[in-house]
N, CA, C and O atoms as a CHARMM CRD file, in Angstrom:
* protein
*
  364
    1    1 UNK  N     94.37900 125.97400 124.12600 PROA 1      0.00000
    2    1 UNK  CA    94.90300 125.18700 122.77400 PROA 1      0.00000
    3    1 UNK  C     93.70000 124.86300 122.13300 PROA 1      0.00000
    4    1 UNK  O     92.68800 124.49300 122.73000 PROA 1      0.00000
    5    2 UNK  N     93.81600 125.01500 120.78000 PROA 2      0.00000
    6    2 UNK  CA    92.65900 124.75300 120.00000 PROA 2      0.00000
    7    2 UNK  C     92.77200 123.59800 119.02000 PROA 2      0.00000
    8    2 UNK  O     93.78000 123.70900 118.32200 PROA 2      0.00000
    9    3 UNK  N     92.06200 122.55700 118.76900 PROA 3      0.00000
   10    3 UNK  CA    92.37600 121.27800 118.35200 PROA 3      0.00000
   11    3 UNK  C     91.47000 121.55800 116.95300 PROA 3      0.00000
   12    3 UNK  O     90.26400 121.77500 117.05900 PROA 3      0.00000
   13    4 UNK  N     92.14700 121.53700 115.60900 PROA 4      0.00000
   14    4 UNK  CA    91.31500 121.68600 114.60400 PROA 4      0.00000
   15    4 UNK  C     90.33700 120.35300 114.61300 PROA 4      0.00000
   16    4 UNK  O     90.42400 119.21300 115.07000 PROA 4      0.00000
   17    5 UNK  N     89.21900 121.21800 113.75500 PROA 5      0.00000
   18    5 UNK  CA    88.19300 120.26600 113.67200 PROA 5      0.00000
   19    5 UNK  C     88.77300 118.83100 112.54400 PROA 5      0.00000
   20    5 UNK  O     89.57400 119.14200 111.66300 PROA 5      0.00000
   21    6 UNK  N     88.42700 117.67300 112.62300 PROA 6      0.00000
   22    6 UNK  CA    88.80400 116.85900 111.71600 PROA 6      0.00000
   23    6 UNK  C     88.86300 116.91700 110.17600 PROA 6      0.00000
   24    6 UNK  O     89.76100 116.44800 109.47600 PROA 6      0.00000
   25    7 UNK  N     87.73500 117.58300 109.75600 PROA 7      0.00000
   26    7 UNK  CA    87.77200 117.91700 108.43000 PROA 7      0.00000
   27    7 UNK  C     88.95300 119.09200 108.01400 PROA 7      0.00000
   28    7 UNK  O     89.40000 119.06300 106.86700 PROA 7      0.00000
   29    8 UNK  N     89.29700 119.81800 108.69500 PROA 8      0.00000
   30    8 UNK  CA    90.10800 121.09800 108.65700 PROA 8      0.00000
   31    8 UNK  C     91.48100 120.48300 108.14300 PROA 8      0.00000
   32    8 UNK  O     92.01300 121.09000 107.21400 PROA 8      0.00000
   33    9 UNK  N     92.10000 119.38200 108.62100 PROA 9      0.00000
   34    9 UNK  CA    93.25700 118.76500 108.57900 PROA 9      0.00000
   35    9 UNK  C     93.36100 118.02300 107.13000 PROA 9      0.00000
   36    9 UNK  O     94.48500 117.89500 106.64600 PROA 9      0.00000
   37   10 UNK  N     92.22400 117.53000 106.42300 PROA 10     0.00000
   38   10 UNK  CA    92.04100 117.07600 104.99000 PROA 10     0.00000
   39   10 UNK  C     91.88400 118.13800 104.09800 PROA 10     0.00000
   40   10 UNK  O     91.44100 119.19000 104.56000 PROA 10     0.00000
   41   11 UNK  N     92.17100 118.06900 102.85600 PROA 11     0.00000
   42   11 UNK  CA    91.93100 119.00000 101.91500 PROA 11     0.00000
   43   11 UNK  C     91.46300 118.12100 100.76000 PROA 11     0.00000
   44   11 UNK  O     92.14100 117.19500 100.31400 PROA 11     0.00000
   45   12 UNK  N     90.32900 118.45200 100.33300 PROA 12     0.00000
   46   12 UNK  CA    89.97300 117.69900  99.12800 PROA 12     0.00000
   47   12 UNK  C     89.47000 118.35400  97.76500 PROA 12     0.00000
   48   12 UNK  O     89.14700 119.54100  97.78100 PROA 12     0.00000
   49   13 UNK  N     89.40300 117.71700  96.74700 PROA 13     0.00000
   50   13 UNK  CA    88.66800 118.36900  95.43000 PROA 13     0.00000
   51   13 UNK  C     88.56300 117.16300  94.58800 PROA 13     0.00000
   52   13 UNK  O     89.12000 116.09300  94.83600 PROA 13     0.00000
   53   14 UNK  N     87.79400 117.41900  93.55400 PROA 14     0.00000
   54   14 UNK  CA    87.03700 116.19900  92.83400 PROA 14     0.00000
   55   14 UNK  C     87.26300 116.86900  91.37300 PROA 14     0.00000
   56   14 UNK  O     87.31200 118.09200  91.23600 PROA 14     0.00000
   57   15 UNK  N     87.38600 116.03600  90.38900 PROA 15     0.00000
   58   15 UNK  CA    87.49000 116.42900  88.82100 PROA 15     0.00000
   59   15 UNK  C     86.84300 115.31400  88.51600 PROA 15     0.00000
   60   15 UNK  O     87.02300 114.22100  89.05300 PROA 15     0.00000
   61   16 UNK  N     85.79500 115.66200  87.32800 PROA 16     0.00000
   62   16 UNK  CA    85.06200 114.76400  86.88500 PROA 16     0.00000
   63   16 UNK  C     85.01200 114.85000  85.30900 PROA 16     0.00000
   64   16 UNK  O     84.83900 115.94700  84.77700 PROA 16     0.00000
   65   17 UNK  N     85.13400 113.90800  84.69200 PROA 17     0.00000
   66   17 UNK  CA    84.93400 113.67900  83.21300 PROA 17     0.00000
   67   17 UNK  C     83.68000 112.88800  83.13700 PROA 17     0.00000
   68   17 UNK  O     82.98500 112.64500  84.12300 PROA 17     0.00000
   69   18 UNK  N     83.35900 112.40900  81.66700 PROA 18     0.00000
   70   18 UNK  CA    82.36400 111.44800  81.71400 PROA 18     0.00000
   71   18 UNK  C     82.73600 109.85000  82.05400 PROA 18     0.00000
   72   18 UNK  O     81.86600 108.99900  82.24000 PROA 18     0.00000
   73   19 UNK  N     84.05800 109.60800  82.09900 PROA 19     0.00000
   74   19 UNK  CA    84.77600 108.51300  82.41600 PROA 19     0.00000
   75   19 UNK  C     85.34500 108.28300  83.56800 PROA 19     0.00000
   76   19 UNK  O     85.44100 107.13200  83.99200 PROA 19     0.00000
   77   20 UNK  N     85.74100 109.19600  84.15100 PROA 20     0.00000
   78   20 UNK  CA    86.64100 109.42700  85.41700 PROA 20     0.00000
   79   20 UNK  C     86.12600 110.41200  86.56100 PROA 20     0.00000
   80   20 UNK  O     85.86400 111.59300  86.33400 PROA 20     0.00000
   81   21 UNK  N     86.01200 109.82900  87.77300 PROA 21     0.00000
   82   21 UNK  CA    85.94700 110.78800  88.88900 PROA 21     0.00000
   83   21 UNK  C     87.30000 110.76800  89.50500 PROA 21     0.00000
   84   21 UNK  O     87.77900 109.66300  89.75800 PROA 21     0.00000
   85   22 UNK  N     87.95000 111.79100  89.76700 PROA 22     0.00000
   86   22 UNK  CA    89.29200 111.96200  90.60000 PROA 22     0.00000
   87   22 UNK  C     89.19400 112.54200  91.77300 PROA 22     0.00000
   88   22 UNK  O     88.75900 113.69300  91.82700 PROA 22     0.00000
   89   23 UNK  N     89.64300 111.74500  93.12500 PROA 23     0.00000
   90   23 UNK  CA    89.42000 112.58100  94.22200 PROA 23     0.00000
   91   23 UNK  C     91.16500 113.05200  94.32600 PROA 23     0.00000
   92   23 UNK  O     92.08600 112.28800  94.03800 PROA 23     0.00000
   93   24 UNK  N     91.31100 114.32100  94.75100 PROA 24     0.00000
   94   24 UNK  CA    92.46100 114.61900  95.43200 PROA 24     0.00000
   95   24 UNK  C     92.59300 114.86100  96.75200 PROA 24     0.00000
   96   24 UNK  O     91.96000 115.80000  97.23500 PROA 24     0.00000
   97   25 UNK  N     93.28500 114.20500  97.42200 PROA 25     0.00000
   98   25 UNK  CA    93.07100 114.48400  98.98300 PROA 25     0.00000
   99   25 UNK  C     94.73200 114.92900  99.27100 PROA 25     0.00000
  100   25 UNK  O     95.65300 114.48600  98.58500 PROA 25     0.00000
  101   26 UNK  N     94.91900 115.89300 100.42600 PROA 26     0.00000
  102   26 UNK  CA    95.70700 116.20900 100.92100 PROA 26     0.00000
  103   26 UNK  C     95.62200 115.75000 102.49700 PROA 26     0.00000
  104   26 UNK  O     94.78600 116.27100 103.23600 PROA 26     0.00000
  105   27 UNK  N     96.42300 114.87000 102.91200 PROA 27     0.00000
  106   27 UNK  CA    96.16600 114.33700 104.01000 PROA 27     0.00000
  107   27 UNK  C     97.59200 114.34800 105.13200 PROA 27     0.00000
  108   27 UNK  O     98.72900 114.09200 104.73600 PROA 27     0.00000
  109   28 UNK  N     97.26000 114.68900 106.55000 PROA 28     0.00000
  110   28 UNK  CA    98.59000 114.91300 107.47900 PROA 28     0.00000
  111   28 UNK  C     99.23100 113.46000 107.90700 PROA 28     0.00000
  112   28 UNK  O    100.13900 113.42000 108.73700 PROA 28     0.00000
  113   29 UNK  N     98.72900 112.31200 107.31700 PROA 29     0.00000
  114   29 UNK  CA    99.13100 110.82800 107.77400 PROA 29     0.00000
  115   29 UNK  C     98.66300 109.94500 106.76800 PROA 29     0.00000
  116   29 UNK  O     97.67000 110.25300 106.10900 PROA 29     0.00000
  117   30 UNK  N     99.12800 109.12900 106.62200 PROA 30     0.00000
  118   30 UNK  CA    98.72800 107.85800 105.88800 PROA 30     0.00000
  119   30 UNK  C     97.48200 107.27400 106.70700 PROA 30     0.00000
  120   30 UNK  O     97.30700 107.28400 107.92600 PROA 30     0.00000
  121   31 UNK  N     96.65800 106.75900 105.68200 PROA 31     0.00000
  122   31 UNK  CA    95.44700 106.08800 106.09600 PROA 31     0.00000
  123   31 UNK  C     94.63600 105.45900 105.05900 PROA 31     0.00000
  124   31 UNK  O     95.11800 105.43600 103.92600 PROA 31     0.00000
  125   32 UNK  N     93.35600 104.88700 105.27600 PROA 32     0.00000
  126   32 UNK  CA    92.67500 104.21400 104.35400 PROA 32     0.00000
  127   32 UNK  C     91.49200 105.27700 104.27100 PROA 32     0.00000
  128   32 UNK  O     90.86500 105.80700 105.18800 PROA 32     0.00000
  129   33 UNK  N     91.36400 105.44600 102.70300 PROA 33     0.00000
  130   33 UNK  CA    90.17200 106.12700 102.24200 PROA 33     0.00000
  131   33 UNK  C     89.12100 105.49500 101.66600 PROA 33     0.00000
  132   33 UNK  O     89.39900 104.68100 100.78700 PROA 33     0.00000
  133   34 UNK  N     87.82600 105.69200 101.98100 PROA 34     0.00000
  134   34 UNK  CA    86.56800 104.81000 101.20600 PROA 34     0.00000
  135   34 UNK  C     85.81000 105.80900 100.36300 PROA 34     0.00000
  136   34 UNK  O     85.21400 106.76700 100.85700 PROA 34     0.00000
  137   35 UNK  N     85.85600 105.55000  99.09000 PROA 35     0.00000
  138   35 UNK  CA    84.92300 106.35300  98.01600 PROA 35     0.00000
  139   35 UNK  C     83.73900 105.62200  97.60500 PROA 35     0.00000
  140   35 UNK  O     83.72200 104.59000  96.93500 PROA 35     0.00000
  141   36 UNK  N     82.63800 106.33500  98.12900 PROA 36     0.00000
  142   36 UNK  CA    81.24500 105.74900  97.74200 PROA 36     0.00000
  143   36 UNK  C     80.63100 106.57600  96.72600 PROA 36     0.00000
  144   36 UNK  O     80.56100 107.79500  96.87600 PROA 36     0.00000
  145   37 UNK  N     80.11800 105.90100  95.55200 PROA 37     0.00000
  146   37 UNK  CA    79.28800 106.81500  94.56500 PROA 37     0.00000
  147   37 UNK  C     77.96400 106.06800  94.84000 PROA 37     0.00000
  148   37 UNK  O     77.83100 104.91800  95.25900 PROA 37     0.00000
  149   38 UNK  N     77.06000 106.92500  94.53100 PROA 38     0.00000
  150   38 UNK  CA    75.50800 106.29700  94.90500 PROA 38     0.00000
  151   38 UNK  C     74.61300 106.96400  93.74300 PROA 38     0.00000
  152   38 UNK  O     74.92000 107.94800  93.07100 PROA 38     0.00000
  153   39 UNK  N     73.73400 106.39400  93.68400 PROA 39     0.00000
  154   39 UNK  CA    72.39800 107.23300  92.78500 PROA 39     0.00000
  155   39 UNK  C     71.66200 107.93800  93.41200 PROA 39     0.00000
  156   39 UNK  O     71.84800 107.96100  94.62900 PROA 39     0.00000
  157   40 UNK  N     70.77100 108.61100  92.94900 PROA 40     0.00000
  158   40 UNK  CA    69.97100 109.63500  93.73300 PROA 40     0.00000
  159   40 UNK  C     68.76600 109.17100  95.04900 PROA 40     0.00000
  160   40 UNK  O     68.26700 109.76700  96.00400 PROA 40     0.00000
  161   41 UNK  N     68.65500 107.79000  94.47000 PROA 41     0.00000
  162   41 UNK  CA    67.74600 106.68900  95.35500 PROA 41     0.00000
  163   41 UNK  C     68.72400 106.39600  96.63600 PROA 41     0.00000
  164   41 UNK  O     68.05100 106.23000  97.65300 PROA 41     0.00000
  165   42 UNK  N     70.03200 106.29700  96.83900 PROA 42     0.00000
  166   42 UNK  CA    70.83800 105.84000  97.78100 PROA 42     0.00000
  167   42 UNK  C     71.38100 104.61100  97.42700 PROA 42     0.00000
  168   42 UNK  O     72.01300 104.02600  98.30700 PROA 42     0.00000
  169   43 UNK  N     71.26900 104.05100  96.25900 PROA 43     0.00000
  170   43 UNK  CA    71.78600 102.88900  96.02600 PROA 43     0.00000
  171   43 UNK  C     73.36300 103.10700  95.83000 PROA 43     0.00000
  172   43 UNK  O     73.71100 103.94100  94.99400 PROA 43     0.00000
  173   44 UNK  N     74.17800 102.51800  96.43900 PROA 44     0.00000
  174   44 UNK  CA    75.69100 102.51500  96.35200 PROA 44     0.00000
  175   44 UNK  C     75.92500 101.59400  94.90800 PROA 44     0.00000
  176   44 UNK  O     75.73800 100.38600  94.76000 PROA 44     0.00000
  177   45 UNK  N     76.36700 102.53000  93.97700 PROA 45     0.00000
  178   45 UNK  CA    77.02200 101.87000  92.62800 PROA 45     0.00000
  179   45 UNK  C     78.28100 101.46400  92.60900 PROA 45     0.00000
  180   45 UNK  O     78.62700 100.49200  91.93700 PROA 45     0.00000
  181   46 UNK  N     79.23800 102.27300  93.46200 PROA 46     0.00000
  182   46 UNK  CA    80.86300 101.90800  93.56100 PROA 46     0.00000
  183   46 UNK  C     80.96800 102.17500  94.94500 PROA 46     0.00000
  184   46 UNK  O     80.26100 102.89900  95.64700 PROA 46     0.00000
  185   47 UNK  N     81.99800 101.45300  95.25000 PROA 47     0.00000
  186   47 UNK  CA    82.77900 101.50200  96.57000 PROA 47     0.00000
  187   47 UNK  C     84.15700 100.86000  96.67200 PROA 47     0.00000
  188   47 UNK  O     84.38300  99.65800  96.53700 PROA 47     0.00000
  189   48 UNK  N     85.13000 101.90200  96.95300 PROA 48     0.00000
  190   48 UNK  CA    86.39500 101.56200  96.78700 PROA 48     0.00000
  191   48 UNK  C     87.15400 102.13300  97.94700 PROA 48     0.00000
  192   48 UNK  O     86.96700 103.26400  98.39500 PROA 48     0.00000
  193   49 UNK  N     88.06000 101.23000  98.41800 PROA 49     0.00000
  194   49 UNK  CA    88.88600 101.79200  99.66100 PROA 49     0.00000
  195   49 UNK  C     90.47500 101.69300  99.16000 PROA 49     0.00000
  196   49 UNK  O     90.94100 100.67100  98.65500 PROA 49     0.00000
  197   50 UNK  N     91.26100 102.97100  99.39000 PROA 50     0.00000
  198   50 UNK  CA    92.34200 102.87500  98.81600 PROA 50     0.00000
  199   50 UNK  C     93.34800 103.49800 100.11900 PROA 50     0.00000
  200   50 UNK  O     93.04300 104.26600 101.03200 PROA 50     0.00000
  201   51 UNK  N     94.44900 102.93900  99.84600 PROA 51     0.00000
  202   51 UNK  CA    95.90000 103.35800 100.92900 PROA 51     0.00000
  203   51 UNK  C     96.05200 104.81300 100.53900 PROA 51     0.00000
  204   51 UNK  O     96.40600 105.05200  99.38400 PROA 51     0.00000
  205   52 UNK  N     95.81200 105.85400 101.41500 PROA 52     0.00000
  206   52 UNK  CA    96.34200 107.16200 100.86900 PROA 52     0.00000
  207   52 UNK  C     97.64100 107.73100 101.78100 PROA 52     0.00000
  208   52 UNK  O     97.57800 107.57800 103.00100 PROA 52     0.00000
  209   53 UNK  N     98.66000 108.29900 101.26800 PROA 53     0.00000
  210   53 UNK  CA    99.69100 108.60600 101.77400 PROA 53     0.00000
  211   53 UNK  C     99.78000 110.13600 102.37900 PROA 53     0.00000
  212   53 UNK  O     99.03900 111.05500 102.03200 PROA 53     0.00000
  213   54 UNK  N    100.86800 110.22800 103.38200 PROA 54     0.00000
  214   54 UNK  CA   100.96600 111.66800 103.98500 PROA 54     0.00000
  215   54 UNK  C    101.28200 112.60400 102.92700 PROA 54     0.00000
  216   54 UNK  O    102.18000 112.30500 102.14000 PROA 54     0.00000
  217   55 UNK  N    100.49300 113.99000 102.77500 PROA 55     0.00000
  218   55 UNK  CA   100.79100 114.71200 101.45100 PROA 55     0.00000
  219   55 UNK  C     99.66100 114.50600 100.69400 PROA 55     0.00000
  220   55 UNK  O     98.61500 114.04100 101.14600 PROA 55     0.00000
  221   56 UNK  N     99.87800 114.89900  99.35100 PROA 56     0.00000
  222   56 UNK  CA    98.60000 114.78300  98.26800 PROA 56     0.00000
  223   56 UNK  C     98.71300 113.79100  97.72800 PROA 56     0.00000
  224   56 UNK  O     99.88000 113.54900  97.41900 PROA 56     0.00000
  225   57 UNK  N     97.80000 112.85100  97.37500 PROA 57     0.00000
  226   57 UNK  CA    97.45200 112.11600  96.78400 PROA 57     0.00000
  227   57 UNK  C     96.23800 112.04100  95.76600 PROA 57     0.00000
  228   57 UNK  O     95.35000 112.85800  96.00900 PROA 57     0.00000
  229   58 UNK  N     96.02600 111.19900  94.65100 PROA 58     0.00000
  230   58 UNK  CA    95.08100 111.37000  93.98000 PROA 58     0.00000
  231   58 UNK  C     94.66400 109.86000  93.46800 PROA 58     0.00000
  232   58 UNK  O     95.37300 108.97600  92.98800 PROA 58     0.00000
  233   59 UNK  N     93.26000 109.89300  93.74700 PROA 59     0.00000
  234   59 UNK  CA    92.74400 108.44700  93.25700 PROA 59     0.00000
  235   59 UNK  C     91.61200 108.40400  92.26600 PROA 59     0.00000
  236   59 UNK  O     90.53100 108.93100  92.53100 PROA 59     0.00000
  237   60 UNK  N     91.86700 107.71500  91.00000 PROA 60     0.00000
  238   60 UNK  CA    90.91500 107.70000  89.90500 PROA 60     0.00000
  239   60 UNK  C     89.94400 106.73900  89.87300 PROA 60     0.00000
  240   60 UNK  O     90.31000 105.57300  90.02500 PROA 60     0.00000
  241   61 UNK  N     88.79400 106.97500  89.70900 PROA 61     0.00000
  242   61 UNK  CA    87.63400 106.09600  89.73700 PROA 61     0.00000
  243   61 UNK  C     87.02800 105.94800  88.50300 PROA 61     0.00000
  244   61 UNK  O     86.85600 107.03900  87.96000 PROA 61     0.00000
  245   62 UNK  N     86.61100 104.93000  87.81200 PROA 62     0.00000
  246   62 UNK  CA    86.19000 104.34600  86.61300 PROA 62     0.00000
  247   62 UNK  C     84.71200 104.78200  86.61200 PROA 62     0.00000
  248   62 UNK  O     84.00600 104.21200  87.44400 PROA 62     0.00000
  249   63 UNK  N     84.18800 105.60000  85.90300 PROA 63     0.00000
  250   63 UNK  CA    82.78800 105.71700  86.03500 PROA 63     0.00000
  251   63 UNK  C     82.26200 105.68900  84.68800 PROA 63     0.00000
  252   63 UNK  O     81.25800 106.38300  84.53000 PROA 63     0.00000
  253   64 UNK  N     82.66600 105.09400  83.73100 PROA 64     0.00000
  254   64 UNK  CA    82.47800 105.19900  82.45800 PROA 64     0.00000
  255   64 UNK  C     81.00700 104.30000  82.38000 PROA 64     0.00000
  256   64 UNK  O     80.15000 104.77100  81.63200 PROA 64     0.00000
  257   65 UNK  N     80.71900 103.19400  83.02200 PROA 65     0.00000
  258   65 UNK  CA    79.60600 102.68200  83.06600 PROA 65     0.00000
  259   65 UNK  C     78.12200 103.11600  83.66400 PROA 65     0.00000
  260   65 UNK  O     76.95600 102.77700  83.45900 PROA 65     0.00000
  261   66 UNK  N     78.69800 103.89500  84.37100 PROA 66     0.00000
  262   66 UNK  CA    77.17400 105.07600  84.83200 PROA 66     0.00000
  263   66 UNK  C     76.65900 105.46600  83.84700 PROA 66     0.00000
  264   66 UNK  O     77.32600 105.82200  82.87500 PROA 66     0.00000
  265   67 UNK  N     75.31600 105.48800  83.87400 PROA 67     0.00000
  266   67 UNK  CA    74.41300 105.91600  82.96800 PROA 67     0.00000
  267   67 UNK  C     74.33600 107.33500  82.83500 PROA 67     0.00000
  268   67 UNK  O     75.02000 107.84700  83.72100 PROA 67     0.00000
  269   68 UNK  N     73.74000 108.26500  82.03400 PROA 68     0.00000
  270   68 UNK  CA    73.54400 109.56000  82.24900 PROA 68     0.00000
  271   68 UNK  C     72.62000 109.99900  83.45000 PROA 68     0.00000
  272   68 UNK  O     71.45400 109.61800  83.55400 PROA 68     0.00000
  273   69 UNK  N     73.19300 110.76000  84.26600 PROA 69     0.00000
  274   69 UNK  CA    72.54300 111.26700  85.62700 PROA 69     0.00000
  275   69 UNK  C     73.21500 112.04600  86.73800 PROA 69     0.00000
  276   69 UNK  O     74.34000 112.52900  86.61700 PROA 69     0.00000
  277   70 UNK  N     72.62300 112.12400  87.60200 PROA 70     0.00000
  278   70 UNK  CA    73.17700 112.60400  88.64700 PROA 70     0.00000
  279   70 UNK  C     73.46500 111.72800  90.07100 PROA 70     0.00000
  280   70 UNK  O     72.56600 111.14000  90.67300 PROA 70     0.00000
  281   71 UNK  N     74.35300 111.74100  90.33900 PROA 71     0.00000
  282   71 UNK  CA    75.11200 110.92700  91.35500 PROA 71     0.00000
  283   71 UNK  C     75.69900 111.69600  92.61800 PROA 71     0.00000
  284   71 UNK  O     76.15300 112.83400  92.50300 PROA 71     0.00000
  285   72 UNK  N     75.66400 111.00000  93.85300 PROA 72     0.00000
  286   72 UNK  CA    76.15600 111.41900  94.83400 PROA 72     0.00000
  287   72 UNK  C     77.49400 110.87000  95.37800 PROA 72     0.00000
  288   72 UNK  O     77.65500 109.72500  94.95700 PROA 72     0.00000
  289   73 UNK  N     78.55300 111.30000  96.19600 PROA 73     0.00000
  290   73 UNK  CA    79.71500 110.66900  96.27300 PROA 73     0.00000
  291   73 UNK  C     79.85900 110.93700  97.77800 PROA 73     0.00000
  292   73 UNK  O     79.31700 111.88600  98.34400 PROA 73     0.00000
  293   74 UNK  N     80.64600 110.01200  98.38600 PROA 74     0.00000
  294   74 UNK  CA    81.08300 110.31500  99.64100 PROA 74     0.00000
  295   74 UNK  C     82.45600 109.84500 100.10300 PROA 74     0.00000
  296   74 UNK  O     82.72600 108.66600  99.87400 PROA 74     0.00000
  297   75 UNK  N     83.48000 110.69800 100.80300 PROA 75     0.00000
  298   75 UNK  CA    84.94100 110.16200 101.11300 PROA 75     0.00000
  299   75 UNK  C     84.66300 109.87300 102.64000 PROA 75     0.00000
  300   75 UNK  O     84.00700 110.63100 103.35500 PROA 75     0.00000
  301   76 UNK  N     85.19100 108.78500 103.02200 PROA 76     0.00000
  302   76 UNK  CA    85.31800 108.32500 104.51900 PROA 76     0.00000
  303   76 UNK  C     87.04700 108.23200 104.63400 PROA 76     0.00000
  304   76 UNK  O     87.84900 107.73700 103.84200 PROA 76     0.00000
  305   77 UNK  N     87.23200 108.80100 105.73000 PROA 77     0.00000
  306   77 UNK  CA    88.90000 108.44200 106.23800 PROA 77     0.00000
  307   77 UNK  C     88.71200 107.96000 107.86000 PROA 77     0.00000
  308   77 UNK  O     88.05000 108.43100 108.78500 PROA 77     0.00000
  309   78 UNK  N     89.54700 106.88700 107.75600 PROA 78     0.00000
  310   78 UNK  CA    89.47800 106.32200 109.42200 PROA 78     0.00000
  311   78 UNK  C     87.87000 106.01500 109.75500 PROA 78     0.00000
  312   78 UNK  O     87.58200 105.95400 110.95000 PROA 78     0.00000
  313   79 UNK  N     86.92300 105.84000 108.88600 PROA 79     0.00000
  314   79 UNK  CA    85.82800 105.34800 109.17900 PROA 79     0.00000
  315   79 UNK  C     84.53300 106.68200 109.47700 PROA 79     0.00000
  316   79 UNK  O     83.36400 106.50000 109.81700 PROA 79     0.00000
  317   80 UNK  N     85.15700 107.84100 109.24100 PROA 80     0.00000
  318   80 UNK  CA    84.41800 108.78900 109.59000 PROA 80     0.00000
  319   80 UNK  C     84.45100 109.77200 108.21900 PROA 80     0.00000
  320   80 UNK  O     85.49200 110.27400 107.79800 PROA 80     0.00000
  321   81 UNK  N     83.04500 109.96700 107.56100 PROA 81     0.00000
  322   81 UNK  CA    82.57700 110.74200 106.38000 PROA 81     0.00000
  323   81 UNK  C     82.95600 111.89700 106.54600 PROA 81     0.00000
  324   81 UNK  O     82.70100 112.39800 107.64200 PROA 81     0.00000
  325   82 UNK  N     83.61200 112.62800 105.63500 PROA 82     0.00000
  326   82 UNK  CA    84.60600 113.45500 105.84200 PROA 82     0.00000
  327   82 UNK  C     83.68700 114.53200 104.67600 PROA 82     0.00000
  328   82 UNK  O     83.20900 115.59800 105.06500 PROA 82     0.00000
  329   83 UNK  N     83.58500 114.17800 103.61500 PROA 83     0.00000
  330   83 UNK  CA    82.99600 114.96200 102.30800 PROA 83     0.00000
  331   83 UNK  C     81.87000 114.38300 101.31200 PROA 83     0.00000
  332   83 UNK  O     82.01000 113.30700 100.73200 PROA 83     0.00000
  333   84 UNK  N     80.93700 115.06600 101.19800 PROA 84     0.00000
  334   84 UNK  CA    79.91300 114.58600 100.04500 PROA 84     0.00000
  335   84 UNK  C     79.70100 115.67400  99.30100 PROA 84     0.00000
  336   84 UNK  O     79.76200 116.86800  99.59600 PROA 84     0.00000
  337   85 UNK  N     79.44200 115.12400  98.29500 PROA 85     0.00000
  338   85 UNK  CA    78.63900 116.06900  97.04100 PROA 85     0.00000
  339   85 UNK  C     78.07000 115.31400  96.11600 PROA 85     0.00000
  340   85 UNK  O     77.89000 114.10300  96.24400 PROA 85     0.00000
  341   86 UNK  N     77.75700 115.98100  95.14000 PROA 86     0.00000
  342   86 UNK  CA    77.01200 115.38400  93.74000 PROA 86     0.00000
  343   86 UNK  C     77.85600 115.92900  92.51300 PROA 86     0.00000
  344   86 UNK  O     78.44000 117.00900  92.42100 PROA 86     0.00000
  345   87 UNK  N     77.76400 114.90100  91.60000 PROA 87     0.00000
  346   87 UNK  CA    78.18100 115.13900  90.14600 PROA 87     0.00000
  347   87 UNK  C     77.53500 114.61100  89.30800 PROA 87     0.00000
  348   87 UNK  O     76.84900 113.63400  89.60900 PROA 87     0.00000
  349   88 UNK  N     77.56900 115.14600  87.90000 PROA 88     0.00000
  350   88 UNK  CA    76.72600 114.69400  86.78200 PROA 88     0.00000
  351   88 UNK  C     77.59000 113.88700  86.02800 PROA 88     0.00000
  352   88 UNK  O     78.81200 113.98300  86.14900 PROA 88     0.00000
  353   89 UNK  N     76.95100 112.95500  85.11800 PROA 89     0.00000
  354   89 UNK  CA    77.28000 112.04400  84.02700 PROA 89     0.00000
  355   89 UNK  C     76.63000 112.51600  82.72300 PROA 89     0.00000
  356   89 UNK  O     75.44200 112.19900  82.78100 PROA 89     0.00000
  357   90 UNK  N     76.92000 113.17000  81.51700 PROA 90     0.00000
  358   90 UNK  CA    76.51600 113.30000  80.60200 PROA 90     0.00000
  359   90 UNK  C     77.02300 112.67900  79.59400 PROA 90     0.00000
  360   90 UNK  O     78.08800 113.10300  79.14400 PROA 90     0.00000
  361   91 UNK  N     76.42200 111.58500  79.02300 PROA 91     0.00000
  362   91 UNK  CA    76.59900 110.85600  77.71600 PROA 91     0.00000
  363   91 UNK  C     76.18100 111.42800  76.43600 PROA 91     0.00000
  364   91 UNK  O     76.34600 110.79500  75.39300 PROA 91     0.00000
């Protein structure tokens, strides 16, 4: 019996405009999801927790107040960091 890695049972993708950062999640069950956005120095600028449903869910985060620059994001589910990446804001 092979048990899939925790990452394999969740699907993620992100869409970024200069005013919104959207996280799309495909989840096998309902859970809490935390999204954190930080600057490159590691300072957390936005941290939000959302209830996600089984199946496909998307959450929109307002990033219109962020200055021009490069930012990191992380997505945690059930307290476990599952996805990290970078995105740019250009004003």
